[in-house]
N, C-alpha and C positions, 0 to 999 in steps of 0.2 A: 434550811434557811430560805426565806422567800427571795425571789429574784429582784424584788424591789422593796423599798421601805417607805411607808407612809409616815410623813412627819407632819405634825400639827403646825399651822402657820404661826410664826412668831409675831412679836410686837410690831415689827416694821411692816409685815404683810397686813396686819389689822389696821395700822395707821394708813397704809395705802388704800385699803378698801374704804375707810371712812372719808379720806380726802377725795376719792373718786366719786363717792356718793354726794359729797358737798359740791363738787364741780358739776355734777349732773343736775343740781337744783336749778330752778328758774333764777335768772339774774336778780330779780327783785328779792327773792329769799336770801340769796348769797349776800346781797348788799345789806339787807336788814340784819343778817346774822353778824355782820361786822367782823370783829377780830376774835371770834370764839376760838379757843385753843383746844385741840384734841390731845388727850393723854391716854396712852394704853398701859395698863398694869395687869399683872396676872390676876390679882384679887384686890378687893377693896381693903383698905387698912382697917385694923381692929377697931380703932376709935370711931370710924364712920359707921361700921356695922353696929357698934354699941349705941351710937347716937340714934340710929334708925331702928333700933331694937330688932335687928336681924341676927338670928343665931347661926345660920348656915351661909357661909360666904358664897356658895354656889347660887343663892337666890338673888344676888344683885349683879346684873349684867352691865349696867351703866348708871351714871349719875351726872346730873347737871349741878354745877356750883357757880353761882353768880346771881346777879340781879336781873330778873326778867325784864324785857323791854317795856312791858306794860307798867312797870313801877319806876322806870327812869324818867327823868325830866331834865330840861335845860338847867334848871336851878339845883337839881339833885342827880347828877350823873353817877353812874357806877364808878366806884373807886378802883376796883380790881378787874382785870381781864377775865371774862367768863370762861369756864372750863367745862369740857365734856369728857368724862372719864368713861372708857370702855374697858370692861374687865374680861380679859382674854379667856381664862379658864372656865368661868361660868358660861360664856358663850360657846366654848368648845364642848362642854358637857351637854348643853342644850342641843347643839348640833348633832352630837352622837346619839342622844336619847330620841330625838325627833326623826332623824333620817329622811325628812321630806324637804329640807332646805339646804342651800349652800351656805358656806361660811360667809360669803359676800352678802347674801340676802339677810342673814342674821345680823351681821355687823351693821349693815345699812339700816335695818329695822331699829336696832338699839340706838344708833346715831340719830336717826330722824326723831325717835321718841324723845331723846334728851334735848335735841335742838328745839323741839316743840315747847319744852319747859322754858327755854331761853326766850321764845316768842310770847310766853305768858299763857300758854294753853294748858288746860287741865288734863289729867290723865284720860278722862272720858273723851275730850275733844281730840286728843292725839290718837287714841284708839280708833275713833270714827274716821279720822283722816287716813290712817294707815289701812283701815279696812276698805276704804274707797280705792286706795292705790292697789290693793291686792285684787280687787274686782276688775281693774282696768288692765 
């Protein structure tokens, strides 16, 4: 038996990572994000996977659910609080497979990607912004 046991971070640790990432954002981004709520689950629900036509739950690490800020207006505000889902097991599997990133880096990457959707950015715009961050 090993002298120590390595345990995977639980939902609370994932939530703490995402909240730390949010807190580290520039104030203008935090203010623009408003009251985005972060939810950590082990996997996406079957209904979500079916709607997105995803066969393998490990392929979905995060999801934004809400109205992007670019589509809101004073006369047509979002009716529900926006949500960012982080899926723990797919992120852990990616971490184990890659071996070149920390859990904190992967959680932050997924969180920022989903927050980008809240800001109304396309996947291409988000990827470009994340690539800029990786270079700095």
